[in-house]
MDAnalysis code that builds the backbone (N, CA, C; Angstrom):
import MDAnalysis as mda
import numpy as np

u = mda.Universe.empty(255, n_residues=85, atom_resindex=np.repeat(np.arange(85), 3), trajectory=True)
u.add_TopologyAttr("name", ["N", "CA", "C"] * 85)
u.add_TopologyAttr("resid", np.arange(1, 86))
u.add_TopologyAttr("resname", ["MET", "MET", "LEU", "SER", "PRO", "ILE", "ILE", "THR", "ILE", "LEU", "LEU", "TYR", "ALA", "ILE", "GLN", "PHE", "TYR", "THR", "TYR", "ALA", "LEU", "LEU", "ILE", "PHE", "VAL", "LEU", "MET", "SER", "TRP", "VAL", "PRO", "ARG", "LEU", "TYR", "SER", "THR", "TRP", "PHE", "GLY", "ARG", "GLU", "LEU", "GLY", "LYS", "LEU", "ILE", "ARG", "PRO", "TYR", "LEU", "ASN", "LEU", "PHE", "SER", "PHE", "ILE", "LYS", "PRO", "LEU", "GLY", "PHE", "PHE", "ASP", "PHE", "ARG", "PRO", "LEU", "ALA", "ALA", "LEU", "ILE", "VAL", "LEU", "GLN", "LEU", "ILE", "GLU", "THR", "GLY", "LEU", "THR", "MET", "LEU", "VAL", "SER"])
u.atoms.positions = np.array([
    [-6.382, -2.836, 30.222],
    [-4.896, -1.836, 30.363],
    [-4.161, -2.290, 28.836],
    [-3.386, -1.266, 28.471],
    [-2.660, -1.400, 27.536],
    [-1.298, -1.897, 27.175],
    [-1.152, -3.045, 26.520],
    [-0.224, -3.850, 26.184],
    [0.745, -2.928, 25.806],
    [2.361, -3.502, 26.251],
    [3.407, -2.587, 26.046],
    [3.883, -2.920, 24.167],
    [3.944, -2.168, 23.764],
    [4.725, -2.267, 22.495],
    [5.182, -3.555, 22.316],
    [6.597, -3.942, 23.116],
    [7.025, -5.362, 22.785],
    [5.825, -6.397, 23.078],
    [5.365, -6.499, 23.576],
    [4.705, -7.593, 24.090],
    [3.293, -7.559, 22.471],
    [2.634, -6.249, 22.355],
    [1.935, -6.443, 21.063],
    [2.994, -6.947, 19.474],
    [4.078, -6.179, 19.656],
    [4.607, -7.111, 18.566],
    [5.013, -8.223, 18.512],
    [5.400, -9.545, 20.067],
    [5.483, -10.363, 19.641],
    [4.012, -11.111, 19.904],
    [2.815, -10.380, 20.215],
    [1.325, -11.296, 19.541],
    [1.209, -11.026, 18.740],
    [1.836, -10.259, 17.571],
    [1.160, -9.862, 16.250],
    [2.413, -10.890, 15.548],
    [3.485, -11.352, 15.763],
    [4.709, -11.952, 15.633],
    [3.744, -13.505, 15.591],
    [3.248, -13.826, 17.084],
    [3.078, -15.149, 16.683],
    [1.970, -15.235, 16.224],
    [0.890, -14.620, 15.991],
    [-0.030, -14.833, 15.002],
    [-0.165, -15.291, 13.722],
    [0.939, -14.016, 13.274],
    [1.562, -14.929, 11.519],
    [2.192, -15.345, 11.337],
    [3.119, -16.272, 12.842],
    [3.643, -17.493, 13.231],
    [2.812, -18.824, 12.380],
    [1.153, -18.871, 13.149],
    [0.595, -19.814, 13.200],
    [-0.517, -19.419, 11.968],
    [-0.142, -18.473, 11.321],
    [-1.167, -18.439, 10.577],
    [-0.057, -18.622, 9.283],
    [0.840, -19.027, 8.940],
    [2.131, -19.785, 8.282],
    [2.063, -21.045, 8.372],
    [1.970, -21.486, 9.170],
    [1.456, -22.504, 10.111],
    [0.319, -23.638, 9.308],
    [-0.621, -23.023, 9.363],
    [-1.332, -23.483, 9.080],
    [-1.528, -23.608, 7.464],
    [-1.502, -22.371, 6.629],
    [-0.730, -22.749, 5.510],
    [-0.154, -23.417, 5.149],
    [0.850, -23.837, 6.037],
    [2.521, -25.083, 5.862],
    [1.290, -26.474, 5.983],
    [0.797, -26.396, 6.908],
    [-0.337, -27.809, 6.707],
    [-1.160, -28.342, 5.605],
    [-2.066, -26.693, 5.397],
    [-2.563, -26.771, 4.626],
    [-1.294, -27.125, 2.857],
    [-0.611, -26.911, 2.831],
    [0.231, -27.370, 1.524],
    [0.111, -28.935, 1.381],
    [0.136, -29.415, 2.524],
    [0.546, -31.183, 2.199],
    [-0.967, -31.713, 1.523],
    [-2.168, -31.031, 1.422],
    [-3.071, -31.390, 0.841],
    [-2.353, -31.532, -0.448],
    [-1.301, -31.031, -1.432],
    [-1.195, -30.498, -2.990],
    [0.640, -30.979, -2.099],
    [0.783, -31.850, -2.467],
    [3.047, -32.129, -2.273],
    [3.393, -30.934, -2.897],
    [2.816, -30.817, -4.792],
    [3.698, -30.339, -5.158],
    [3.610, -28.523, -5.210],
    [3.075, -28.229, -3.821],
    [3.344, -26.815, -3.930],
    [4.364, -26.810, -2.636],
    [5.055, -27.660, -2.209],
    [6.590, -27.851, -1.154],
    [7.474, -27.429, -2.365],
    [7.985, -27.710, -3.702],
    [8.531, -27.313, -4.339],
    [8.395, -25.791, -4.994],
    [7.516, -24.985, -4.861],
    [7.413, -23.891, -5.331],
    [7.874, -23.154, -5.059],
    [8.047, -21.735, -5.233],
    [9.021, -21.006, -4.537],
    [8.491, -20.594, -3.001],
    [6.958, -20.679, -3.231],
    [6.935, -20.511, -1.866],
    [6.971, -21.148, -0.897],
    [6.398, -22.204, -1.427],
    [6.871, -23.522, -0.159],
    [7.923, -23.262, 0.292],
    [9.140, -23.058, -0.639],
    [10.545, -23.512, -0.289],
    [10.599, -22.713, 1.116],
    [10.325, -21.184, 0.750],
    [10.436, -20.208, 1.923],
    [9.926, -20.424, 2.831],
    [8.043, -20.572, 2.675],
    [7.754, -21.321, 3.985],
    [8.459, -22.605, 4.684],
    [8.557, -23.497, 4.409],
    [9.208, -24.320, 4.908],
    [10.240, -23.794, 5.209],
    [11.116, -22.804, 4.906],
    [12.622, -22.611, 5.505],
    [12.398, -22.291, 7.099],
    [11.380, -21.594, 6.910],
    [10.467, -20.285, 8.322],
    [9.257, -21.478, 8.927],
    [8.855, -22.739, 8.788],
    [8.176, -23.293, 9.875],
    [8.919, -24.846, 10.015],
    [9.632, -26.045, 9.053],
    [10.644, -26.945, 9.222],
    [11.565, -26.802, 10.763],
    [12.366, -25.993, 10.673],
    [12.660, -25.738, 11.834],
    [12.225, -25.563, 13.560],
    [11.206, -24.627, 13.491],
    [9.827, -24.980, 14.683],
    [9.737, -26.083, 14.785],
    [9.086, -27.200, 13.463],
    [8.290, -28.384, 13.597],
    [9.224, -29.431, 14.041],
    [10.875, -29.225, 13.649],
    [12.197, -30.280, 14.380],
    [11.813, -30.258, 15.902],
    [11.555, -29.017, 16.209],
    [11.510, -29.242, 18.094],
    [10.547, -30.401, 18.487],
    [9.643, -30.725, 17.575],
    [8.672, -31.934, 18.090],
    [9.193, -32.841, 17.571],
    [10.054, -33.439, 17.096],
    [10.650, -34.669, 16.140],
    [10.282, -35.919, 17.787],
    [9.904, -35.547, 18.308],
    [9.974, -36.657, 19.402],
    [8.729, -37.072, 19.789],
    [7.784, -36.069, 18.602],
    [6.253, -37.178, 18.565],
    [6.297, -37.686, 17.399],
    [5.955, -39.084, 17.210],
    [6.133, -39.712, 16.524],
    [4.483, -39.967, 15.300],
    [4.610, -40.096, 14.251],
    [3.884, -40.348, 13.652],
    [3.011, -41.199, 14.546],
    [1.389, -41.280, 13.953],
    [0.429, -42.320, 14.521],
    [-0.080, -42.802, 12.958],
    [0.373, -43.832, 12.937],
    [-0.030, -44.219, 10.755],
    [0.376, -43.456, 9.714],
    [-1.008, -42.227, 9.152],
    [-0.707, -41.894, 8.385],
    [-0.345, -40.569, 9.158],
    [-1.190, -40.097, 10.527],
    [-1.191, -38.727, 11.126],
    [-0.106, -38.302, 11.595],
    [0.374, -36.874, 11.102],
    [1.820, -36.426, 12.070],
    [0.771, -35.531, 13.461],
    [1.554, -35.352, 14.426],
    [0.822, -34.472, 15.424],
    [1.376, -33.686, 15.863],
    [2.537, -33.458, 14.853],
    [3.191, -32.037, 14.933],
    [3.171, -31.056, 15.623],
    [2.455, -30.731, 13.741],
    [1.829, -29.595, 13.432],
    [0.656, -28.995, 14.593],
    [-0.115, -30.157, 15.150],
    [-0.918, -29.707, 16.372],
    [-0.307, -29.522, 17.439],
    [0.554, -30.360, 17.924],
    [1.149, -29.637, 19.206],
    [2.118, -28.191, 18.800],
    [2.567, -27.772, 17.913],
    [3.734, -26.517, 17.569],
    [2.160, -25.472, 17.709],
    [1.153, -25.740, 17.453],
    [-0.031, -24.637, 17.043],
    [-0.361, -24.299, 18.892],
    [-0.607, -25.463, 19.595],
    [-1.217, -25.580, 20.620],
    [-0.151, -25.023, 21.821],
    [1.274, -25.112, 21.404],
    [2.355, -24.446, 22.051],
    [2.545, -22.760, 21.805],
    [1.713, -22.489, 20.336],
    [1.794, -21.430, 20.456],
    [0.462, -19.899, 20.833],
    [-0.170, -21.497, 20.675],
    [-1.472, -20.812, 21.870],
    [-1.539, -20.474, 22.920],
    [-0.729, -21.204, 23.996],
    [0.259, -21.105, 25.041],
    [0.647, -19.921, 25.776],
    [1.921, -19.785, 24.376],
    [2.483, -19.096, 24.798],
    [1.700, -17.242, 24.542],
    [1.037, -17.364, 23.324],
    [0.142, -15.906, 23.182],
    [-0.875, -16.016, 24.529],
    [-1.558, -16.942, 25.128],
    [-1.726, -16.229, 26.073],
    [-1.741, -16.078, 27.245],
    [-0.109, -16.506, 27.433],
    [0.505, -16.672, 28.702],
    [0.965, -15.377, 28.791],
    [1.373, -14.637, 27.375],
    [1.624, -13.141, 27.462],
    [0.307, -12.420, 27.523],
    [-0.559, -12.572, 27.417],
    [-1.970, -11.537, 26.902],
    [-2.334, -12.099, 28.709],
    [-1.983, -13.183, 29.355],
    [-1.977, -12.864, 30.862],
    [-0.953, -11.895, 31.921],
    [-0.311, -12.094, 30.722],
    [1.403, -11.289, 31.775],
    [0.767, -9.650, 31.867],
    [0.419, -9.636, 31.226],
    [0.202, -8.094, 30.859],
    [-1.121, -7.375, 31.479],
    [-1.720, -8.618, 31.472],
    [-3.743, -8.106, 32.132],
    [-3.790, -8.453, 33.897],
])
């Protein structure tokens, strides 16, 4: 079955945001990258979404908010795909 154009656009947006979130998380390996222009702009895009998961507290050095954010994005993507099939 063909996906409606709106659902297709939403799926591409979710995929783009997932990649942006992964890049943002990988940037934590080199913290100076956050202070670059790209890091600041990416932070403006990603931090508001990550803040939705602020109820999840870090466990030692491990912050599970990005993992929870990725899981929610994947659940939404799966739900949208199942909705139209």
